[in-house]
Backbone as a ProteinNet text record, in pm:
[ID]
protein_1_A
[PRIMARY]
XXXXXXXXXXXXXXXXXXXXXXXXXXXXXXXXXXXXXXXXXXXXXXXXXXXXXXXXXXXXXXXXXXXXXXXXXXXXXXXXXXXXXXXXXXXXXXXXXXXXXXXXXXXXXXXXXXXXXXXXXXXXXXXXXXXXXXXXXXXXXXXXXXXXXXXXXXXXXXXXXXXXXXXXXXXXXXXXXXXXXXXXXXXXXXXXXXXXXXXXXXXXXXXXXXXXXXXXXXXXXXXXXXXXXXXXXXXXXXXXXXXXXXXXXXXXXXXXXXXXXXXXXXXXXXXXXXXXXXXXXXXXXXXXXXX
[TERTIARY]
-3639.8	-3480	-3400.8	-3371.8	-3235.4	-3227.6	-3362.8	-3322.2	-3263.1	-3314.6	-3232.5	-3082.4	-3086.6	-2957.3	-2852.6	-2946.5	-2819.9	-2861.1	-2957.4	-3027.2	-2831.4	-2837.2	-2755.2	-2620.5	-2602.2	-2393.9	-2421.1	-2583.3	-2533.1	-2491.1	-2551	-2519.8	-2339.4	-2303	-2218.3	-2148.9	-2121.6	-1975.8	-2061.3	-2109.7	-2157.6	-2066	-2089.1	-1980.4	-1841.7	-1816	-1679.8	-1587.4	-1637.5	-1600.6	-1601.3	-1707.9	-1683.2	-1548.4	-1588.9	-1487.3	-1339.3	-1341.9	-1121.3	-1180.2	-1103.5	-1064.1	-933.4	-877.8	-767.3	-707	-614.8	-560.1	-405.8	-376.1	-240.8	-166.9	-114.1	22.9	99.4	135.1	365.3	354.2	418.5	453.3	362.8	284.3	231.4	90.3	85	-96	-215.6	-198.9	-237.4	-443.8	-421.3	-624.3	-578.9	-715.8	-648.5	-832.9	-854.1	-941.2	-1024.6	-1136.5	-1152.4	-1225.3	-1163.7	-1171.5	-1287.8	-1220.4	-1326.9	-1366.2	-1525.5	-1539	-1621.6	-1501.1	-1593.3	-1472.2	-1409.3	-1327.7	-1228	-1159.6	-1067.8	-1093.8	-1013.3	-1070.8	-975.9	-969.3	-883.9	-887.4	-779.8	-748.7	-618.1	-680.5	-495.4	-486.8	-415.9	-368.5	-259.4	-209.6	-112.4	-25.4	124.5	174.2	293.1	319.3	406	410.6	269.5	259.7	264	261.4	258.2	189	119.5	45.9	11.3	-32.3	30.5	-115.2	-61.6	-224.4	-240.1	-303.7	-337.1	-399	-439	-536.7	-606.2	-660.8	-713.9	-803.4	-802.4	-844.6	-975.4	-1032.7	-1158.9	-1134.2	-1014.1	-961.8	-882.6	-878.6	-844.2	-676.6	-564	-440.7	-455	-398.3	-352.2	-201.2	-215.6	-90.8	-14.8	43.6	76.5	134.3	92.6	109.6	240.5	360.1	514.6	583.1	613.5	662.7	815.1	942.2	1104	1116.2	1204.6	1339.1	1446.7	1449.3	1601.4	1693.2	1738.3	1853.3	1846.3	1849	1895.3	1735	1645.6	1557.4	1390	1479.6	1382.7	1300.6	1184.1	1109.5	1085.5	1105.6	1115.8	931.2	829.7	698.1	629.8	687.9	706	481	442.9	249.2	175.3	268.8	220.5	236.4	354.2	343.8	234.5	239.8	78.6	-20.5	-77.8	-194.5	-191.3	-131.4	-108.1	-109.6	-59.7	-133.2	-217.2	-275.6	-401.3	-519.1	-506.8	-597.3	-565.5	-465.9	-441.9	-520	-586.4	-709.8	-853.8	-826.5	-891.2	-806.6	-878.2	-789.5	-775.3	-737.4	-678.4	-563.6	-488.1	-290	-366.5	-213.3	-200.5	-84.4	-23.1	153.3	107	8	-28.7	-130.3	-98.7	-199.8	-100.6	-139.4	-80.8	-91.5	14.8	-0.5	-76.2	-180	-283.9	-402.2	-508.4	-540.4	-654.1	-704.6	-788.2	-755.5	-651.7	-611.6	-603.5	-575.6	-591	-730.7	-817.9	-957	-986.7	-961.8	-1082	-963	-894.7	-868.5	-924.6	-914.8	-956.6	-1145.3	-1200.1	-1291.9	-1374.5	-1290.6	-1297.8	-1261.1	-1198	-1149.4	-1304.3	-1363.5	-1450.5	-1536.9	-1595.9	-1719.5	-1661.5	-1588.9	-1585.9	-1580.8	-1573.5	-1556.7	-1695.6	-1819.1	-1926.4	-1985.1	-2079.3	-2189.3	-2274	-2313.1	-2362.6	-2304.6	-2165.9	-2063.8	-2116.9	-2139.2	-2150.6	-2098.7	-2050.7	-1866	-1942.5	-1881.3	-1896.8	-1867.5	-1902.6	-1829.3	-1816.2	-1690	-1664.1	-1636.3	-1597.8	-1561.5	-1433	-1385.9	-1249.3	-1158.6	-1076.6	-981.6	-898.7	-891.6	-781.1	-703.4	-568.7	-408.1	-370.9	-231.1	-173.2	-49.4	-4.8	189.3	227.7	305	371.1	496.3	487.1	673.2	710.9	875.7	886.8	986.7	1022.9	1103.1	1185.3	1325	1302	1422.1	1526.4	1544.5	1535.3	1625.2	1599.3	1475.4	1458.7	1323.2	1385.3	1362.9	1425.9	1242.6	1134.7	982.5	962	957.6	924.1	819.8	686.7	552.9	494.8	597.7	638.2	691.8	566.2	690.7	715	855.7	919.4	1000.4	1063.8	1175.1	1285.3	1372	1599.5	1561.1	1597.2	1637.2	1736.8	1698.9	1785.4	1702.4	1811	1721.2	1743.1	1651.1	1618.6	1597.4	1623.1	1532.4	1432	1395.8	1248.9	1229.5	1144.8	1118.9	955.2	946.4	752.2	748.2	624.1	535.9	487.9	377.3	273	228	91	23.3	-57.7	-28.1	-51.7	-218.3	-246.9	-421.6	-399.9	-456.7	-471.5	-606.4	-591.5	-686.1	-605.5	-697.6	-629.7	-523.8	-380.5	-292	-213.3	-89	69.9	77.1	106.1	115.3	27.4	-75.6	-191.8	-180.5	-219	-279.3	-301.5	-343.6	-419.1	-376.5	-358.3	-383.9	-391.4	-448.8	-460.4	-346.6	-336.8	-218.1	-208.2	-248.5	-221.9	-46.5	-39.2	86	103.5	222.1	241.4	338	455.5	548.9	612.5	766.2	767.9	901.4	949.6	1058.7	1123.6	1238	1297.8	1394.9	1495	1584.7	1607.3	1744.7	1763.4	1739.7	1799.2	1715	1629.3	1526.8	1511.5	1497.6	1472.3	1436.1	1248.9	1222.8	1033.9	1090.7	967.3	996.9	799	754.5	633.5	609.4	473.6	450.3	290.8	288.3	246.3	97.6	-0.3	-90.1	-141.5	-111.2	-216.4	-281.4	-321.7	-485.9	-382.8	-355.8	-302	-347.8	-333.8	-394.5	-303.6	-229.3	-153.1	-157.1	-79	-137.9	1.9	46.3	140.6	129.2	199.3	223.8	299.9	392.8	556.9	486.7	426.1	476.8	533	617.9	777.7	722.9	719.9	820.2	871.3	994.3	1129.3	1071.8	991.9	983.7	830.8	836.2	696	753	704.3	669.2	542.2	526.1	473.6	451.2	283	279.1	122.5	152.3	62.4	18.5	-33	-129.6	-111.3	-113.6	-176.8	-291.6	-432.3	-537.4	-611.5	-504.9	-562.4	-467	-433.9	-345.1	-381.7	-289.3	-333.5	-153.3	-91.6	-9.2	-1.4	80.1	122.2	241.5	281.5	437.8	440.5	558.3	638.3	748.2	736.2	913.4	902.4	1051.4	1089.9	1062.6	1028.6	1023.9	1109	1210.3	1342.7	1140.3	1192.3	1048.3	1176.4	1141.8	1218.1	1100.6	1115.6	977.7	1147.1	1065	1170.2	1337.6	1358.1	1580.2	1582	1440.4	1472	1444.6	1536	1553.8	1523.2	1419.2	1329.6	1336.2	1353.4	1271.9	1200	1077.5	962.8	905	860.6	803.7	666.8	610.2	587.6	512.6	400	325.6	158.4	120	1.2	-2	-144.7	-194.5	-327.4	-272.3	-339.6	-402	-537.6	-604.8	-605.3	-584	-534.6	-562.8	-633.3	-670.7	-578.5	-479.9	-297.6	-323	-384.7	-303	-173.5	-125.7	53.2	129.4	143.4	169.1	400.5	406	506.6	557.7	642.2	663.3	762.5	709.2	856.3	832.5	902.7	966.3	954.7	912.6	945.2	1017.2	1134.9	1225.4	1207	1176.9	1075.3	1284.4	1275.5	1389.3	1321.5	1208.1	1178.9	1098	964.7	858	752	811.1	718.2	743	904.6	939.6	994.3	1000.1	1101.1	1141.4	1286.2	1305.1	1199.1	1223.3	1080.6	1206.9	1124.6	1223.5	1154.8	1146.5	997.3	1074	1030	1012	906.6	894.1	775.9	749.2	623.2	594.8	708.2	670.1	748.5	672.4	535.8	397.8	256.8	219	43.1	-53.9	-161.7	-281.5	-265	-305.9	-342.3	-229.9	-157.4	-32.3	31.9	118.3	254.5	378.2	486.2	585	691.5	794.2	873.5	996.2	952.6	1074	1230.1	1218.1	1334.9	1314.9	1373.7	1402.6	1353.2	1197.1	1207.4	1295.8	1339.2	1453.2	1303.2	1290.3	1233.4	1216.4	1264	1330.6	1345.3	1255.5	1302.4	1368.1	1382.4	1384.7	1354.3	1342.6	1253.3	1230.9	1184	1194.8	1013.1	947.5	784.4	814.5	677.9	674.2	558.6	486.6	339	305.8	169	116.7	18.1
153.8	259.7	170.6	141.8	112.6	-98.9	-119.9	-310.7	-313.3	-188.3	-179.8	-192.8	-91.1	-69.1	-181.7	-215.7	-352.8	-470.9	-498.1	-627.9	-648.1	-493.9	-472.6	-416.8	-431.5	-443.3	-616.7	-684.6	-825.3	-846.8	-852.2	-904.8	-893.2	-761.3	-716	-775.6	-829.9	-859.7	-1069.4	-1097.4	-1209.2	-1255	-1120.5	-1126.1	-1095.5	-1067.2	-1030.5	-1127.5	-1210.3	-1294.3	-1450.2	-1398.4	-1539.2	-1470.9	-1377.8	-1374.5	-1394.6	-1359	-1361.1	-1425.6	-1575.2	-1625.1	-1675.1	-1710	-1763.3	-1893	-1933.6	-2024.1	-2110.1	-2200.9	-2241.4	-2271.6	-2195.6	-2272.7	-2232.1	-2377.4	-2416.9	-2384.5	-2292.4	-2231.8	-2076.9	-2050.8	-1881.5	-1937.7	-1787.3	-1814.4	-1703.3	-1700.9	-1548.7	-1518.9	-1432.4	-1390.2	-1463.1	-1537.1	-1513.2	-1416.7	-1345.7	-1340.1	-1448.1	-1494.3	-1600.8	-1500.3	-1545.7	-1518.9	-1602.9	-1764	-1814.1	-1924.2	-1900.4	-2060.2	-2207.7	-2255.7	-2405.3	-2514.9	-2609.9	-2758.5	-2720.3	-2651.5	-2523.3	-2395.2	-2337.1	-2204.9	-2129.5	-2031.7	-1918.9	-1801.6	-1820.3	-1740.2	-1621.9	-1524.9	-1425.9	-1311.2	-1277.6	-1139.5	-1117.4	-980	-901.7	-896.9	-899.6	-929.5	-770.9	-699.1	-586.1	-526.9	-494.8	-458.9	-531.3	-697.8	-780.3	-864.4	-902.3	-991	-1117.8	-1236	-1332.5	-1478.6	-1522.7	-1593.6	-1721.7	-1832.6	-1978.3	-2047.6	-2198.8	-2180.5	-2384.7	-2386.1	-2472.3	-2580.3	-2691.6	-2820.4	-2844.4	-2976.7	-2979.7	-3048.6	-3112.9	-3158.4	-3092.7	-2974.6	-2858.4	-2847.2	-2903.4	-2895.1	-2735.8	-2591.9	-2531.6	-2505.9	-2430.4	-2479	-2322	-2245.1	-2116.2	-2106.7	-2020.4	-1966.1	-1876.4	-1895.4	-1867.2	-1784.4	-1721.4	-1751	-1582.3	-1712.3	-1656.3	-1664.8	-1487.6	-1470.5	-1542.6	-1612.4	-1678.4	-1612.3	-1652.9	-1555.5	-1513.6	-1362.5	-1262.2	-1216.1	-1218.8	-1141	-1251.8	-1383.7	-1485.6	-1519.2	-1578.8	-1573	-1736.5	-1783.7	-1962.2	-2002.6	-1926.4	-1979.7	-2138	-2148.3	-2261.6	-2237.7	-2103.3	-2122.1	-2213.5	-2182	-2286.2	-2421.7	-2487.2	-2578.2	-2673.9	-2588.8	-2628.1	-2576.3	-2517.2	-2506	-2648.1	-2656.8	-2795.2	-2901.8	-2888.5	-3107.3	-3035.7	-2959.6	-2969.8	-2935.4	-2918.4	-2940.9	-3122.5	-3156.2	-3297.2	-3353.5	-3419.5	-3487.7	-3443.9	-3319.8	-3182.8	-3141.8	-3045.2	-3043.6	-2913.8	-2794.8	-2728.9	-2685.5	-2601	-2648.2	-2455	-2432.1	-2301.2	-2225.9	-2270.9	-2175.3	-2029	-2031.4	-1843.8	-1763.2	-1856.4	-1851.8	-1644.5	-1554.5	-1469.3	-1447.5	-1433.5	-1423.5	-1356.7	-1287.5	-1155	-1201.9	-1106	-1197.2	-1250.2	-1165.7	-1189.8	-1266.3	-1335.5	-1456	-1531.3	-1569.9	-1686.3	-1712.5	-1617.8	-1637.4	-1621.9	-1654.8	-1694.4	-1808.1	-1854.5	-2009.3	-2097.6	-2113.7	-2165	-2133.6	-2067.5	-2022.2	-2177.4	-2168.5	-2298.8	-2391.8	-2373.4	-2551.3	-2607.7	-2490.2	-2529.1	-2558.3	-2457.5	-2490	-2633.6	-2692.6	-2821.1	-2967.4	-2931	-2967.9	-3076.3	-2919.6	-2902.2	-2829.8	-2914.8	-2793.9	-2683.6	-2753.6	-2635.2	-2504.4	-2502	-2413.2	-2252.6	-2189.4	-2051.6	-1982.9	-1883.8	-1823.7	-1676.3	-1661.6	-1538.2	-1333.8	-1257.2	-1153.1	-1096.2	-1075.1	-856.9	-846.5	-724.2	-544.2	-627.8	-545.4	-554.4	-467.1	-471.4	-362.4	-314	-212.1	-80	-79.6	-122.4	-56.3	86.8	101.3	201.6	188.3	220.3	265.6	416.5	399.1	620.7	571.7	679.4	668.2	802.8	839.6	947.8	910.3	1039.8	1051.6	1187.4	1160.4	1254.1	1222.1	1306.1	1359.5	1430	1442	1534.2	1559.1	1669.5	1722.7	1838.3	1811.1	1913.5	1968.3	1926.6	2020.5	1982.3	1871.8	1845.6	1869.1	1912.4	1912.6	2051.2	2156.3	2334.7	2388.3	2493.9	2495.2	2669.1	2674.4	2831.6	2813.1	2748.9	2749.1	2716.4	2710.6	2652.8	2503.2	2400.9	2307.3	2239.5	2344.3	2295.4	2150.9	2093.7	2013.8	2075.9	2022.3	2086.7	1978.2	1986	1927.7	1938.7	1776.2	1783.9	1695.6	1701.5	1610.6	1558.2	1470.9	1402.2	1334	1316.3	1274.4	1181.3	1048.3	991.1	881	881.8	777.2	688.5	562.2	491.4	444.8	323.6	269.7	158.3	56.1	-103.1	-155.8	-306	-379.8	-462.6	-589.1	-660.5	-768.4	-716.6	-793.7	-746.4	-806.4	-725.5	-671.7	-772.5	-697.5	-733.1	-598.7	-601.6	-538.2	-559.9	-535.5	-408.1	-306.9	-164.7	-105.3	-5	131.3	263.8	363.3	410.5	563.6	658.9	701.1	816.9	925.1	1077.4	1134.1	1224	1287.6	1376.7	1459.7	1592	1616.2	1750.1	1726.5	1869.8	1890.9	2010.7	2033.5	2141.3	2130	2249	2266.2	2382.6	2450	2537.6	2598.7	2705.4	2730.4	2834.1	2954.6	3020.2	3211.5	3222.9	3285.1	3287.9	3137.5	3017.6	2851.5	2855.6	2825	2740.6	2691.8	2666	2598.4	2608.2	2467.8	2421.3	2326	2337.9	2338.6	2178.2	2112.4	1999.9	1860.8	1909.4	1774.9	1710.5	1547.8	1524.2	1343.3	1334.2	1229.5	1099.5	999.8	902.4	730.4	672.4	560.1	410	344.1	267.3	87.5	72.5	-103.7	-184.2	-244.2	-367	-503.8	-434.3	-522.8	-654.7	-672.6	-743.8	-742.5	-878.4	-872.9	-1044.3	-955	-1100.1	-1094.8	-1206.5	-1166	-1086.3	-1039.3	-972	-812.3	-751.8	-666.4	-673.5	-531.2	-558.6	-430.8	-374.4	-300	-245.2	-109.9	-86.3	-1.2	74.3	146.7	293.2	386.1	486.8	638.1	702	791.3	834.4	999.4	1079	1139.1	1208.1	1214	1390.6	1398.3	1523.4	1619	1762	1760.7	1899.5	2007.6	2131.8	2244.6	2313.9	2263.3	2444.2	2445.1	2629	2638.9	2793.2	2766.7	2905	2966	3044.5	3031.4	3183.9	3128.7	3305.1	3351.6	3506.1	3508	3670.3	3726	3783.6	3897.9	3898.7	4045.3	4169.5	4264	4408.2	4497.2	4668.1	4677	4800.6	4909.1	5064	5121.6	5257.7	5268.1	5139.1	5085.3	5007.4	5038.7	4943	4864.4	4744.1	4582.4	4547.5	4503.5	4457.2	4338.1	4253.6	4084.2	4098	4072.5	3991.6	3883.1	3811	3707.3	3732.7	3600.9	3540.4	3460.8	3433.4	3337.4	3315	3163.1	3121.1	3052.9	2944.9	2844.5	2755.2	2678.5	2611.8	2464.5	2413.9	2312.3	2199.6	2073.3	2008.2	1874.2	1838.3	1701.5	1649.1	1610	1617.1	1442.7	1320.6	1251.9	1187.1	1279.7	1247.6	1085.4	1037.6	882.2	873.5	817.5	727.6	582.2	547.1	400.9	370.2	257.4	289.8	81.1	107.3	-79.8	-0.6	-138.8	-121.8	-286.1	-226.6	-325.1	-352.4	-506.3	-578.3	-536.5	-489	-485.6	-570.2	-635.8	-571.4	-696.2	-687.4	-778.4	-649.1	-499.4	-440.3	-298.7	-301	-182.1	-192.1	-110.3	-84.2	-16.5	-12.2	43.3	92.6	281.1	274.6	364.6	292.7	418.6	472.2	554.8	620.2	709.3	668.2	758.7	835.2	971.3	1076.2	1111.3	1185.3	1292.9	1281.4	1188.6	1195.7	1210	1201.3	1223.7	1270.9	1421.2	1373.8	1448.3	1372.6	1436.9	1561	1671.9	1788.6	1893.9	1858.1	1947.7	1896.1	2059.4	2112	2106.1	2012.3	1898.3	2115.4	2132	2225.1	2174.9	2107.2	2017.1	1951.6	1927.8	1878.5	1711.4	1648	1542.6	1494.7	1424.4	1433.6	1398.8	1445	1381.5	1410.1	1320.7	1340.7	1143	1170.9	1051.6	1126.8	955.5	981.4	846	885	693.1	767.4	644.9	649.8	518.7	630.3	514.1	445.6	328.7	330.5	204.4	211.6	167.1	97.1	-5.3	-28	9.6	107.3	160	97.8
2874.1	2836.4	2872.9	2978.2	3111.4	3013.8	3010.4	3000.9	2843.8	2796.5	2672.2	2680.6	2678.6	2735.2	2753.7	2860.1	2940.5	2860.3	2808.7	2729.4	2622.1	2517.9	2403.2	2472	2538.1	2674.9	2638.7	2717.8	2770	2634.7	2520.7	2366.8	2359.9	2316.6	2308.6	2380.2	2501.4	2563.5	2603.9	2496	2501.5	2310.3	2258.8	2151.6	2198.4	2242.9	2245.9	2317.8	2398	2499.1	2370.9	2284.4	2163.5	2067	2057.7	1939.1	1996.4	2073.6	2151	2271.3	2299.8	2352.2	2424.8	2485.9	2618.9	2530.8	2448.9	2483.7	2457.1	2587.1	2495.8	2411.9	2333.8	2234.3	2274.2	2293.2	2296.4	2415.7	2466.8	2572.9	2600.4	2498.5	2537.4	2607.3	2665.3	2588.7	2610.3	2521	2428.9	2371.9	2379.4	2321.3	2234.8	2129.1	2000.8	1969.3	1848.3	1732.7	1685.7	1678.5	1579.4	1476.8	1346.6	1157.6	1110.3	1137.3	1034.6	1193.2	1175.6	1261	1196.3	1190.6	1115.2	1125.5	1011.4	1073.1	1068.1	998.9	1040.5	1060.9	1215.6	1241.9	1252.5	1206.8	1160.4	1273	1378.2	1441.3	1505.9	1439.1	1457.9	1586.5	1673.5	1793.4	1701.5	1730.9	1746.6	1864.1	1803.8	1961.3	1883.4	1923	1941.2	1784.9	1756.2	1641.5	1494.6	1536.1	1420.4	1478	1300.2	1324.1	1295.3	1426.3	1392.2	1402.3	1297.5	1254.1	1308.6	1374.1	1376	1320.5	1334.8	1232.6	1364.3	1431.1	1535.4	1435.3	1443	1376.2	1543.9	1433.6	1542.6	1640.4	1677.2	1754.7	1900.1	1848.4	1917.7	1926.9	1832.2	1803.5	1732.2	1739.2	1765.6	1686.7	1518.3	1485.8	1447.4	1457.4	1405.6	1270.3	1187.6	1045.9	1054.6	1034.5	1049.2	893.7	816.1	750.7	805.8	845.4	839.6	798.1	794	662.8	607.3	539.1	516.2	474.2	349.1	305.2	230.2	269.1	160.7	173.6	69.7	71.9	54.1	64	21.5	222	190.6	318.6	266.3	401.1	438.1	368.3	409.9	362	457.1	599.5	634.6	669.3	670.1	660.9	555.2	414.5	312.3	366.2	357.5	370.8	544.4	620.5	718.2	675.4	563.7	540.8	392.5	362.4	274.2	363.3	476.4	546.9	635.6	663.6	698.9	665.1	482.1	383.2	277.2	324.5	266.2	192.6	95	-5.1	1	39	-94.5	-233.9	-283	-437.9	-401.4	-270.3	-287.5	-225.2	-275.9	-243.1	-233.2	-103.5	-71.8	-83	-212	-320.4	-351.3	-317.9	-369.6	-254.4	-144.4	-30	43	88.7	158.6	260.6	378.9	473.2	538.3	477	534.5	556	628.5	731.5	573.7	477.1	367.5	299.9	248.1	190.3	251.8	396.1	465.1	509.6	534.4	499.2	404	303.3	183.7	140.9	171.9	199	256.7	382.8	506.9	444.7	419.7	356.1	312.3	183.7	65.3	103.4	203.7	191.4	295	427.6	528.2	424	303.4	157.2	133.3	165.1	34.6	180.7	243.9	323.3	397.6	434.5	492.4	424.6	304.3	271.3	334.7	473.7	511.9	568.2	508.9	577.2	521.9	627	560	616.3	438.9	472.1	558.5	611.7	665.6	617.6	551.5	500.8	567.9	563.7	635.2	530.7	615.3	459.7	443.2	327.1	282.7	385.9	432.2	464.3	402	408.1	339.6	388.8	364.7	359.4	346.8	412.2	349.3	360	266.2	278.6	269.2	362.6	360.2	269.8	234.2	115.3	141.8	142.5	113.2	26.1	-75.7	-176	-153.3	-276.7	-308.3	-454.5	-534.9	-672.5	-749.9	-867.7	-937.9	-1076	-1071.1	-1209.4	-1295.1	-1432.6	-1490.5	-1557.3	-1506.2	-1539.4	-1620.4	-1696.9	-1809.1	-1870.6	-1800.1	-1851.6	-1829.5	-1789.4	-1771.4	-1905.4	-1981	-2123.3	-2054.1	-2161.9	-2138.5	-2033.4	-2012.5	-1872.7	-1966.5	-1924.5	-1983.7	-1864.4	-1979.4	-1860	-1783	-1630.7	-1577	-1470.3	-1443.6	-1309.3	-1178.6	-1116.9	-951.4	-877.8	-714.8	-637.9	-650.3	-626.5	-489.3	-457.5	-357.4	-216.7	-250.6	-137.4	-225.1	-154.4	-103.5	55.3	-21.5	11.9	-22.9	56	55.9	111.4	-31	12.7	-113.3	-92.6	-46.2	-78.4	-111.5	-55.1	-198.4	-48.9	-101.6	-32.2	118.3	108.6	216.2	125.2	75.4	-1.7	66.1	40.8	85.5	-49	-183.9	-277.1	-406.6	-316.4	-429.7	-651.3	-658.8	-869.3	-884.8	-820.8	-751.5	-690	-668.8	-560.2	-590.2	-471.5	-489.9	-437.5	-507.7	-439	-375.8	-324.4	-301.1	-279.9	-246	-298.6	-319.4	-213.8	-208.5	-284.6	-373.7	-382.7	-424	-335.3	-377.1	-400.8	-557	-624.3	-614	-568.8	-553.9	-679.7	-672.2	-780.3	-740.8	-834.2	-788.6	-805.3	-758	-813.8	-976.9	-1016.4	-1100.6	-1201.1	-1091.5	-1159.1	-1065.5	-1134.8	-1102.8	-1014.8	-939.9	-785.8	-781.5	-737.6	-743.8	-627.8	-618.5	-461.2	-540.7	-538.9	-613.8	-527.7	-528.7	-499.6	-586.2	-545.5	-689.7	-603	-630.2	-695.6	-774.8	-803.6	-829	-895.5	-954.7	-989	-968.6	-928.2	-987.4	-988.1	-1143.5	-1154.7	-1125.5	-1057.1	-1095.3	-1187.7	-1338.8	-1406.8	-1395.5	-1309.8	-1261.6	-1146.6	-1070.8	-889.2	-912.1	-845.5	-751	-620.6	-503.4	-406.5	-357.2	-415.5	-403.7	-466.8	-520.1	-626.9	-720.4	-803.2	-803.7	-971.4	-1090.5	-1137.5	-1208.1	-1201.5	-1182.9	-1291.4	-1354.4	-1417.5	-1332	-1336.2	-1236.3	-1403.7	-1311	-1345.5	-1246.9	-1240.5	-1143.6	-1217.9	-1131.2	-1252.3	-1258	-1122.6	-1059.6	-1008.7	-1004.5	-944.4	-917.1	-784	-802.5	-781.9	-798.9	-879.3	-790.3	-702.6	-691.6	-734.1	-754.6	-842.3	-873.2	-837.2	-863.9	-973.1	-1051.9	-1126.4	-1141.8	-1106.7	-1169.1	-1327.7	-1328.3	-1486.3	-1493.6	-1651	-1595.8	-1679.1	-1642.7	-1766.7	-1761.6	-1909.9	-1833.7	-1925.2	-1836.7	-1904.8	-1862.4	-1973.1	-1970.7	-1947.4	-2013.5	-2062	-1936.8	-1761.9	-1635.1	-1657.8	-1591.9	-1583.4	-1468.8	-1427.6	-1260.9	-1309.4	-1186.3	-1152.5	-1071.8	-1139.6	-1072.2	-1069.1	-913.3	-883.7	-900.1	-1005.4	-1052.7	-982.4	-928.9	-846	-895.2	-890.1	-967.7	-905	-956.4	-862.5	-976.4	-1023	-1097.8	-1052.9	-1107.1	-1136.2	-1216.7	-1272.5	-1401.5	-1421.2	-1450.2	-1503.1	-1659.4	-1567.5	-1682.2	-1776.2	-1680.8	-1652.4	-1722.6	-1593.6	-1566.2	-1539.5	-1683	-1655.2	-1607.7	-1542	-1481.2	-1494.7	-1435.9	-1409.6	-1357	-1213.6	-1063	-1090	-951.3	-895.3	-776.2	-677.6	-566.5	-522.7	-395.6	-416	-205.2	-215.5	-45.3	-17.5	122.2	200.5	384.3	372.7	475.1	525.3	566.8	582.6	570.6	591.8	600.6	555.7	514.4	367.4	258.2	198.1	67.8	2.5	-91.7	-158.4	-317.9	-339	-465.4	-562.1	-677.7	-751.8	-879.7	-923.6	-991.3	-1113.9	-1227	-1329	-1398.6	-1345	-1339	-1433.3	-1467	-1558.2	-1708.9	-1802.9	-1888	-2010.3	-2002.6	-2080.2	-1955.8	-2052.7	-1973.8	-2112.3	-2091	-2231	-2149.3	-2241.1	-2225.7	-2141.5	-2119.6	-2114	-2189.5	-2265.8	-2362.1	-2256.1	-2306.4	-2255.1	-2322.3	-2248.7	-2249.3	-2429.8	-2479.7	-2628.5	-2516.6	-2402.5	-2320.8	-2349.3	-2317.7	-2267.3	-2131.4	-2092.1	-1964.7	-1850.5	-1733.4	-1651.3	-1503.7	-1473.8	-1388.3	-1270.5	-1189	-1136.8	-936.8	-847.2	-770.7	-662.5	-557.5	-497.5	-370.6	-279.2	-190	-94.8	10.4	111.6	159.6	129.1	146.1	213.6	344.5	444	492.9	524.2	573.7	690.3	779.2	828.2	867.6
[MASK]
+++++++++++++++++++++++++++++++++++++++++++++++++++++++++++++++++++++++++++++++++++++++++++++++++++++++++++++++++++++++++++++++++++++++++++++++++++++++++++++++++++++++++++++++++++++++++++++++++++++++++++++++++++++++++++++++++++++++++++++++++++++++++++++++++++++++++++++++++++++++++++++++++++

């Protein structure tokens, strides 16, 4: 049994040693992980919480893939020119390649396969990325019946999940929302699951439609009750689970490599829920960042 354990540890150390090596890159000495091994190698490391990517050619030359910020919200995309130069003579173009592990790996795998028919694409599990957002805004509870058309403050926190790209088409979300009101107003705490699809994607912004397809709502509202000519106000507390398919539309505006300003117009329609016959007012603005 000890021999088996020692053998496994030995093989693990060999694998680690193969995946991570020390390289001299310019004036830096870096320990780089190998993501792709072929005519072009894709290497990466993390420095101060930021991913850095490198490409190594067969003669040992290492080039860093950079995307420095230009004027305004534009980025220079130096890595595109580097990749195009390294793959010149092929039919590949790096114009649509993103500076992410998955996008770079797919591009370099295609190149390596095009120059070496025996090259084997190493499959890796798709990485799940997360964004955290905090919102504030106003709502008149458009999907709640029998309440006055009064707007109240709402706050929300949201966790968005998406694949290995910085500008996904599809994403899922978990949202918690708290609405506030003055005395007698409807107040609620809502937890929901949703799906988001970006139908307009640009470098600096995107516009999306979303639906929240399951929600748990814990709410309270003051009711005026008159019995025996005596009027009293009673707070009614309740909770409900719905599968309402609540629809909304929003936009993310990129302000840095890892953060966005988000604008959301939500709850303007839902299957299975009646509205309160008021024009839906449910706006929020927030700050979103990559985890």
